[in-house]
C-alpha positions as CSV (number, residue, x, y, z in Angstrom):
1,M,24.0,14.1,32.5
2,K,20.2,13.2,32.5
3,V,18.4,12.4,35.5
4,S,14.7,11.7,36.0
5,Y,12.6,14.5,37.3
6,Y,9.0,14.5,39.1
7,P,7.7,17.9,38.9
8,G,4.2,17.5,41.0
9,C,0.9,18.7,40.2
10,T,1.3,22.5,41.5
11,L,4.6,23.0,39.4
12,K,2.6,22.6,36.2
13,S,0.2,25.4,37.2
14,K,0.4,28.0,40.1
15,A,4.1,27.2,40.8
16,K,5.6,27.3,37.0
17,N,8.0,29.8,38.4
18,L,9.6,27.0,40.5
19,D,9.5,24.4,37.7
20,R,10.6,26.4,34.6
21,S,13.3,28.2,36.3
22,A,14.8,24.9,37.6
23,I,14.8,23.1,34.2
24,E,16.5,26.0,32.3
25,S,18.9,26.4,35.1
26,M,20.1,23.0,35.3
27,A,20.3,22.8,31.4
28,V,23.0,25.5,31.6
29,L,24.8,23.6,34.3
30,G,24.8,20.3,32.1
31,V,22.0,18.6,33.5
32,E,18.9,17.5,31.8
33,L,16.0,17.1,33.9
34,V,13.9,14.5,32.2
35,E,10.3,14.4,33.2
36,L,8.7,11.1,34.2
37,P,6.0,9.8,31.8
38,R,2.8,9.2,33.1
39,W,3.5,10.7,36.5
40,N,0.6,11.1,39.0
41,C,0.1,13.4,42.0
42,C,2.2,12.0,44.9
43,G,-0.5,12.6,47.4
44,A,0.8,15.8,48.7
45,V,1.1,14.7,52.3
46,H,2.5,11.4,53.8
47,S,-0.1,9.6,55.8
48,L,0.8,8.8,59.3
49,A,-1.8,6.2,60.0
50,E,-0.2,2.7,59.9
51,D,-3.2,1.0,58.1
52,D,-3.6,3.6,55.5
53,L,-1.6,2.0,52.9
54,I,-3.9,2.9,49.9
55,H,-2.5,6.6,50.1
56,Q,1.1,5.0,49.6
57,V,0.0,3.8,46.1
58,A,0.3,7.2,44.3
59,P,4.0,7.9,45.3
60,V,5.0,4.4,44.7
61,R,3.6,4.6,41.2
62,D,5.7,7.5,40.6
63,L,8.9,5.4,41.8
64,I,8.0,2.7,39.3
65,R,7.7,5.5,36.5
66,V,11.5,6.1,37.5
67,K,12.5,2.5,36.9
68,E,10.6,2.4,33.6
69,Q,12.8,5.4,32.6
70,G,15.8,3.1,33.2
71,H,17.1,5.6,36.0
72,D,18.0,5.0,39.6
73,T,17.5,8.5,40.7
74,V,14.7,10.9,40.9
75,V,14.9,14.7,41.5
76,T,12.2,16.7,43.0
77,L,11.7,20.2,43.8
78,C,8.7,20.7,46.0
79,S,9.5,20.1,49.6
80,M,6.2,18.2,50.2
81,C,6.7,16.0,47.1
82,Y,10.1,15.4,48.3
83,N,9.0,14.4,51.7
84,T,6.2,12.3,50.3
85,L,8.0,10.2,47.7
86,A,11.2,10.0,50.1
87,R,9.1,8.5,53.0
88,A,7.0,6.0,50.7
89,N,10.4,4.9,49.3
90,L,11.9,4.3,52.7
91,M,8.7,2.5,53.9
92,M,8.8,0.1,50.8
93,R,12.7,-0.4,51.3
94,H,12.2,-1.4,55.1
95,D,8.9,-2.8,55.5
96,P,8.4,-6.0,53.7
97,E,4.9,-6.7,54.8
98,K,3.5,-3.3,53.7
99,R,5.7,-3.5,50.4
100,K,3.7,-6.7,49.6
101,T,0.4,-5.3,50.4
102,I,1.0,-2.2,48.3
103,N,2.3,-4.3,45.5
104,L,-0.9,-6.4,45.6
105,F,-2.9,-3.3,45.3
106,M,-1.2,-2.5,42.0
107,D,-2.5,-5.2,39.5
108,E,-1.4,-3.5,36.4
109,E,2.0,-2.4,37.6
110,P,5.3,-4.3,38.0
111,D,6.1,-4.8,41.6
112,Y,8.3,-2.4,43.4
113,E,10.8,-4.2,45.5
114,G,12.2,-1.0,47.2
115,E,15.5,-2.4,48.1
116,V,18.0,0.0,46.6
117,E,15.7,0.6,43.6
118,V,15.4,4.3,43.3
119,E,16.9,7.1,45.3
120,V,14.7,10.3,45.8
121,V,16.7,13.4,45.8
122,H,15.9,17.0,46.5
123,L,17.5,19.4,43.8
124,L,19.6,21.3,46.6
125,S,21.1,18.1,47.5
126,F,21.8,17.3,43.9
127,L,23.3,20.7,43.3
128,R,25.7,20.2,46.0
129,D,26.7,16.6,45.3
130,Q,26.7,16.5,41.5
131,V,27.3,20.1,40.4
132,G,29.3,21.3,43.4
133,W,29.4,24.9,45.0
134,E,32.6,25.8,43.2
135,R,31.5,24.8,39.8
136,L,28.2,26.9,40.5
137,R,30.2,29.9,41.5
138,K,32.3,29.8,38.2
139,E,28.9,29.8,36.3
140,V,27.4,32.7,37.9
141,K,26.8,35.6,35.3
142,V,24.9,38.1,37.7
143,P,26.5,37.9,41.0
144,L,23.7,38.7,43.9
145,E,25.9,40.9,46.0
146,G,24.4,42.9,48.6
147,L,21.2,40.8,48.7
148,R,20.5,39.4,52.2
149,L,18.5,36.1,51.9
150,A,16.7,34.0,54.6
151,P,16.7,30.3,53.6
152,Y,13.3,29.1,54.8
153,Y,13.2,25.2,55.1
154,G,9.8,24.8,56.4
155,C,8.8,21.7,58.2
156,T,9.1,19.0,55.6
157,L,12.8,19.2,54.4
158,Q,14.4,18.3,57.8
159,R,11.7,16.0,59.1
160,P,11.8,13.2,59.8
161,R,15.6,12.7,60.1
162,E,15.6,9.7,58.1
163,I,14.9,11.5,54.9
164,A,16.2,15.1,55.8
165,I,18.2,16.9,53.4
166,E,20.4,17.8,56.2
167,P,20.2,17.4,60.1
168,L,17.3,19.6,61.9
169,G,18.4,23.0,63.0
170,S,21.3,23.0,60.3
171,F,20.7,25.3,57.3
172,Q,24.0,25.0,55.5
173,L,22.7,23.3,52.1
174,M,20.4,26.3,51.0
175,G,22.7,29.0,52.7
176,R,25.7,27.7,50.7
177,M,23.9,27.7,47.5
178,L,22.8,31.2,48.0
179,E,26.2,32.2,48.8
180,A,27.6,30.5,45.8
181,L,25.4,33.1,43.7
182,G,26.8,36.0,45.8
183,A,24.4,36.6,48.1
184,S,24.6,36.5,51.8
185,A,22.5,33.8,53.7
186,V,21.0,35.2,56.8
187,P,20.1,32.7,59.5
188,F,16.9,33.4,61.5
189,P,15.1,31.3,64.4
190,A,12.0,30.6,62.4
191,S,13.7,28.8,59.5
192,D,12.2,25.5,60.1
193,R,8.8,26.7,61.6
194,C,5.7,25.3,59.8
195,C,4.1,28.0,57.7
196,G,0.7,27.0,58.9
197,S,0.4,24.4,56.0
198,Y,-3.4,23.3,55.4
199,Q,-4.4,25.0,58.5
200,V,-4.9,27.9,56.1
201,L,-8.2,26.3,55.2
202,G,-9.6,24.9,58.6
203,N,-8.0,27.5,61.0
204,P,-6.9,30.4,58.8
205,E,-6.0,32.5,62.0
206,A,-3.6,29.9,63.2
207,A,-1.9,29.8,59.8
208,R,-1.6,33.7,59.9
209,E,-0.1,33.5,63.3
210,A,2.5,31.0,62.0
211,V,3.3,33.4,59.2
212,L,3.4,36.3,61.5
213,A,6.2,34.5,63.7
214,I,8.1,33.7,60.4
215,M,8.0,37.2,58.9
216,R,9.0,38.9,61.9
217,S,11.8,36.4,62.7
218,A,13.4,36.9,59.2
219,S,12.9,40.7,59.2
220,R,14.7,41.0,62.7
221,A,17.4,39.2,61.2
222,G,17.8,41.6,58.6
223,A,16.7,39.5,55.7
224,D,15.5,41.4,52.2
225,A,13.5,38.3,51.2
226,L,12.7,34.6,52.1
227,I,13.9,31.9,49.9
228,L,11.8,28.7,49.8
229,S,10.9,25.7,47.6
230,C,7.3,24.7,48.6
231,P,4.3,26.0,46.8
232,L,2.2,25.6,49.9
233,C,4.8,27.8,51.9
234,E,5.0,30.3,49.3
235,F,1.2,30.8,49.2
236,N,0.8,31.0,52.9
237,L,3.6,33.4,53.3
238,V,2.5,35.6,50.4
239,Q,-1.2,35.7,51.1
240,G,-0.9,35.5,54.7
241,G,1.8,38.1,54.8
242,E,-0.3,40.6,52.8
243,Q,-3.2,40.1,54.9
244,L,-1.1,40.7,58.1
245,A,0.1,43.9,56.6
246,E,-3.2,45.2,55.6
247,D,-4.3,44.3,59.1
248,G,-1.6,46.5,60.6
249,R,-0.2,43.4,62.5
250,L,3.0,43.5,60.3
251,D,5.0,46.5,59.1
252,Q,5.8,44.8,55.9
253,S,5.8,41.6,54.3
254,L,9.0,40.3,53.1
255,P,9.1,39.2,49.2
256,T,9.7,35.5,48.7
257,F,11.5,33.7,45.9
258,Y,12.0,30.0,44.8
259,F,15.5,29.1,45.3
260,T,15.6,28.2,41.4
261,Q,14.4,31.7,40.5
262,L,17.5,33.1,42.1
263,L,19.6,30.4,40.6
264,A,18.1,31.4,36.9
265,V,18.9,35.1,37.6
266,S,22.3,34.6,38.7
267,L,23.0,32.3,35.8
268,G,21.9,35.2,33.5
269,L,18.9,33.3,32.2
270,D,16.1,35.5,30.8
271,P,13.7,36.6,33.6
272,E,10.7,35.6,31.7
273,I,11.8,31.9,32.4
274,C,11.3,32.7,36.1
275,H,7.5,33.6,35.5
276,F,7.8,36.4,38.2
277,E,4.2,37.4,37.4
278,L,3.4,34.6,39.8
279,N,5.3,36.2,42.6
280,H,4.1,39.0,44.5
281,E,5.2,42.3,42.8
282,A,7.5,43.1,45.4
283,A,9.8,40.4,44.5
284,L,10.4,41.6,41.1
285,E,10.7,45.1,42.4
286,L,13.5,44.0,44.7
287,L,15.6,42.6,41.9
288,K,15.0,45.7,39.5
289,A,15.9,47.8,42.6
290,K,19.4,46.0,42.9
291,K,19.9,46.0,39.2
292,Y,20.0,42.2,38.9
293,I,17.6,42.4,36.1
294,S,16.7,45.3,33.8
295,P,13.7,47.6,34.8
């Protein structure tokens, strides 16, 4: 099976550990993620201003690339990319006036009609619907037994509800994937709490407070690590957690993994494709201590 794949900017640099582990894992599962040609940054954040349509051009161009590939579905990994693409797609589908204006902005692009043209799908949903948990269990070569993992969704996978991968407050999707890999999914109250997002630039103390709440919540629930799909969340949780531990405000910062890295490990793939050098060193140490990968 082939499906269009939108990586997004960060996955080609600081989040290669999310990108490559996904591509190689899906190949094992019989799915080829075909990267979009000439893709551009999606804009990272969906603009909430009603008259700020120029910022919708970037994600719509990416949706046009999917059509040019001859596909009707595009898979993405980054939570923020998913949110931005899905919301732009929703707007183009249901608002004819805005759709007309945006198409007029793009003189050198074919019009994007939006009405059931492309579906934007997060890889977690694709795994559930196109691979299935039973098939995934059968493919596992290294069961992650004894590992207690906290699924961290952040604020963009379940909001707004029109594009949520599952209803707000439900964390079954990532949890069942982790359980299919042999791990235990640990629910914790801060699963959908914002990591601080770009406040890390404008108000770093507010971002650290957000990270502190998330880390404490997951630790109290007994988690060994946090599992996520957003490079910005990963940056805030790792850098913020380390700073909080140095300041004595947090006993220990929990390791973080992208869900695709653990998928790759459990499928028996070479750890090198997971680029653990981009994670905090505690992440690799945990996997080695549990003997999921060789020391």
